[in-house]
C-alpha positions in Angstrom: -14.0 6.7 34.0 -13.0 3.3 35.2 -14.3 0.4 33.1 -16.0 -2.3 35.2 -14.1 -5.6 35.4 -16.9 -7.8 33.7 -17.1 -5.3 30.8 -13.3 -5.3 30.5 -13.2 -9.1 30.4 -15.9 -9.2 27.7 -14.1 -6.6 25.6 -10.8 -8.5 26.0 -12.4 -11.8 24.8 -13.9 -10.0 21.8 -10.6 -8.4 20.9 -8.7 -11.7 21.2 -11.3 -13.5 19.1 -11.1 -10.9 16.4 -7.3 -11.0 16.4 -7.3 -14.8 16.3 -9.8 -14.8 13.4 -7.5 -12.5 11.4 -4.0 -13.8 12.3 -4.4 -17.5 12.9 -4.9 -18.2 9.2 -1.8 -16.2 8.4 0.1 -18.2 11.0 -1.1 -21.5 9.4 0.2 -20.2 6.0 3.6 -19.5 7.5 3.8 -22.9 9.2 2.7 -24.7 6.0 5.5 -23.0 4.1 7.9 -25.3 6.2 5.6 -28.4 6.1 7.5 -31.3 4.6 4.3 -32.8 3.2 3.5 -31.7 -0.4 -0.2 -32.3 0.3 0.1 -30.0 3.4 -1.3 -32.5 5.8 -2.2 -31.0 9.2 -0.7 -31.0 11.7 2.7 -31.1 10.1 4.7 -34.2 10.9 8.1 -32.6 10.0 9.5 -29.4 8.7 11.8 -28.5 5.8 13.3 -25.6 3.9 12.9 -27.4 0.5 9.9 -25.3 -0.5 11.7 -22.0 0.2 14.6 -23.1 -1.9 12.3 -24.2 -4.8 10.3 -21.0 -4.5 13.2 -18.7 -4.9 14.5 -20.7 -7.9 11.1 -20.6 -9.6 11.5 -18.3 -12.7 7.8 -17.5 -12.8 7.7 -16.4 -9.2 10.9 -14.4 -9.6 9.6 -12.7 -12.7 6.4 -11.8 -10.9 8.3 -10.5 -8.0 10.3 -8.2 -10.2 7.1 -6.9 -11.9 5.5 -6.2 -8.5 8.6 -4.3 -7.3 8.7 -2.3 -10.5 5.0 -1.4 -10.4 5.1 -0.5 -6.7 8.1 1.7 -7.2 6.7 3.6 -10.2 3.3 4.0 -8.7 4.9 5.3 -5.5 7.0 7.9 -7.3 4.0 9.1 -9.3 1.9 9.3 -6.2 4.6 11.2 -4.3 4.6 13.9 -7.0 0.9 14.2 -7.6 -0.2 13.7 -4.1 2.2 16.3 -2.7 1.1 18.9 -5.4 -2.6 18.2 -4.7 -2.2 18.6 -0.9 -0.2 21.8 -1.2 -2.8 23.3 -3.6 -5.7 22.4 -1.4 -4.0 23.6 1.7 -2.9 27.0 0.4 -5.8 28.1 -1.8 -9.5 28.5 -1.4 -11.7 28.1 -4.4 -15.1 27.0 -5.5 -15.5 23.2 -5.3 -12.6 22.7 -3.0 -14.4 20.1 -0.8 -15.6 18.3 -3.9 -12.0 18.0 -5.2 -10.9 16.7 -1.8 -13.6 14.0 -2.0 -12.6 13.0 -5.5 -9.0 12.6 -4.5 -9.7 10.2 -1.6 -12.6 8.4 -3.3 -10.5 5.7 -5.2 -9.3 4.1 -1.9 -12.8 4.3 -0.4 -14.5 2.5 -3.3 -14.5 -1.3 -3.5 -11.6 -2.5 -5.5 -13.7 -4.2 -8.0 -15.6 -1.0 -8.8 -12.3 0.9 -9.2 -11.0 -1.9 -11.4 -14.0 -1.9 -13.7 -14.0 1.8 -14.0 -10.3 1.9 -14.9 -10.6 -0.9 -17.3 -13.3 1.0 -19.2 -11.4 4.2 -19.1 -8.2 2.6 -20.5 -9.8 0.4 -23.2 -12.9 2.4 -24.2 -12.1 6.1 -23.6 -8.3 6.2 -24.1 -7.9 3.2 -26.4 -4.9 1.9 -24.4 -3.8 -1.7 -24.6 -3.8 -3.3 -21.1 -0.3 -3.9 -19.9 2.4 -2.6 -17.5 1.6 1.1 -18.1 -2.1 0.6 -17.3 -1.2 -1.3 -14.1 1.2 1.4 -12.9 -1.4 4.1 -13.7 -4.1 2.2 -11.9 -2.0 1.6 -8.8 -1.0 5.3 -8.7 -4.7 6.3 -8.4 -5.1 4.8 -5.0 -1.4 5.4 -3.9 -2.0 9.1 -4.4 -4.5 9.0 -1.6 -2.0 7.8 1.0 0.5 10.5 0.1 -2.2 13.2 -0.1 -3.7 12.3 3.4 -0.2 12.3 5.0 1.0 15.5 3.5 -2.3 17.3 3.9 -2.6 16.4 7.6 1.0 17.5 8.1 0.3 20.8 6.4 -2.6 21.4 8.7 -0.4 21.1 11.7 2.4 23.3 10.4 2.5 27.0 11.0 2.8 29.2 7.8 4.9 31.8 9.6 8.2 30.4 8.3 6.9 30.2 4.8 5.6 33.7 4.9 8.9 35.0 6.4 10.9 33.3 3.7 8.8 34.9 0.9 8.9 38.3 2.7 12.7 38.0 2.6 12.7 37.5 -1.2 12.6 33.8 -1.6 10.5 32.6 -4.6 7.9 29.8 -4.3 10.3 27.1 -5.4 13.1 28.2 -3.0 10.6 28.4 -0.1 9.3 24.9 -0.8 12.9 23.5 -1.1 14.3 25.1 2.0 11.3 25.6 4.3 8.3 23.5 3.4 10.0 20.3 2.1 12.2 19.7 5.2 9.0 19.9 7.4 7.2 17.3 5.1 10.0 14.8 4.7 8.8 12.4 7.4 5.2 12.6 6.1 6.4 11.9 2.6 8.5 9.0 3.7 5.7 7.4 5.7 3.2 7.9 2.9 5.6 6.5 0.4 6.3 3.4 2.4 2.5 2.9 2.9 1.8 3.4 -0.8 4.5 0.9 -1.7 3.1 -1.7 0.6 -0.5 -1.2 -0.7 0.7 -1.4 -4.4 2.9 -4.4 -3.8 0.1 -6.7 -2.6 -2.8 -5.3 -4.7 -4.7 -7.9 -6.8 -8.3 -6.8 -7.5 -7.5 -3.7 -9.5 -4.5 -5.4 -11.1 -6.7 -8.2 -12.4 -8.8 -5.7 -14.3 -5.9 -3.6 -15.7 -3.1 -6.0 -16.4 -4.4 -7.8 -19.4 -2.6 -11.1 -20.3 1.0 -10.0 -20.5 1.6 -8.7 -17.0 1.8 -11.0 -13.9 2.5 -9.5 -10.5 3.3 -11.6 -7.5 -0.3 -11.6 -6.1 -1.6 -12.7 -9.5 1.0 -15.5 -9.7 -0.2 -16.7 -6.3 -3.8 -16.7 -7.4 -3.0 -18.5 -10.7 -0.9 -21.2 -8.9 -2.9 -21.7 -5.8 -4.8 -24.8 -7.0 -2.2 -26.3 -9.3 -1.0 -29.8 -8.3 2.2 -29.7 -6.3 2.3 -25.9 -6.1 0.6 -25.4 -2.8 3.8 -25.5 -0.7 5.5 -23.0 -3.0 2.4 -20.7 -3.0 2.6 -20.7 0.8 6.2 -19.7 0.7 5.5 -16.8 -1.7 2.4 -15.8 0.4 4.6 -15.7 3.5 7.2 -13.6 1.7 4.5 -11.3 0.5 3.1 -10.8 4.0 6.6 -9.9 5.3 7.3 -7.5 2.5 3.9 -5.8 2.9 4.1 -5.5 6.7 7.6 -4.0 6.9 6.8 -0.7 5.0 3.5 -0.4 6.9 5.2 -0.8 10.2 7.9 1.7 9.3 5.2 4.2 8.1 3.4 3.9 11.3 6.5 4.4 13.4 7.7 7.4 11.3 4.2 8.9 11.3 3.9 8.5 15.1 7.3 10.0 15.8 6.5 12.9 13.5 3.1 13.5 15.2 4.8 13.5 18.6 7.4 15.9 17.5 4.9 18.2 15.9 2.8 18.2 19.1 
């Protein structure tokens, strides 16, 4: 059905307005990272790379960057293992409460971050008696990273035929050999896409991190939040924020591209 021209024009205006509302503030942050004025006067009178040089020589920012990379990498590895195992189990077996288990797996990413953060804080400190630190942050990030891996792998498993797996087992291959030689090659693109997306989500997470990091762990988003209103730090914060946006967007773009190609190939 052809959309009438007036309706198409109204929809185009709405789409442009929404995109502008989302991306114009990001563009301003990027521009201000090159603003020569320390007070970030607008519009910028001149531009400089001074803040970029100072940002990447700031020990606090570099330490926070290293922590964020470590947390994101560890959470992604844990999510790859647990998310893949969960998706394989729920795809292959039927059991009582299967739909409830599926809901519980995807729930952490559906809940507001502050709810997840409070729940994890209570679980770590009250139930388990853990001291908040790097371990609790990694564990907390893994809880919502698992969802991205699980969704990707489970969706891929639903599109794959089980004939090759059944044939391999009929020919004498055990479960591990069948997974290694038959199932895993079919899941590689889904795992890669899910892993990139999980890494991006973990790298820029702040709400859950605030509730589970304690006082000894500072990730890059927390560093930005702590330094945002300090005198003279605004230009450097804009640089780090711009860098954070770039690092977060790249894995998400790659994940979308890999997932799209895989879906086209499977179709």
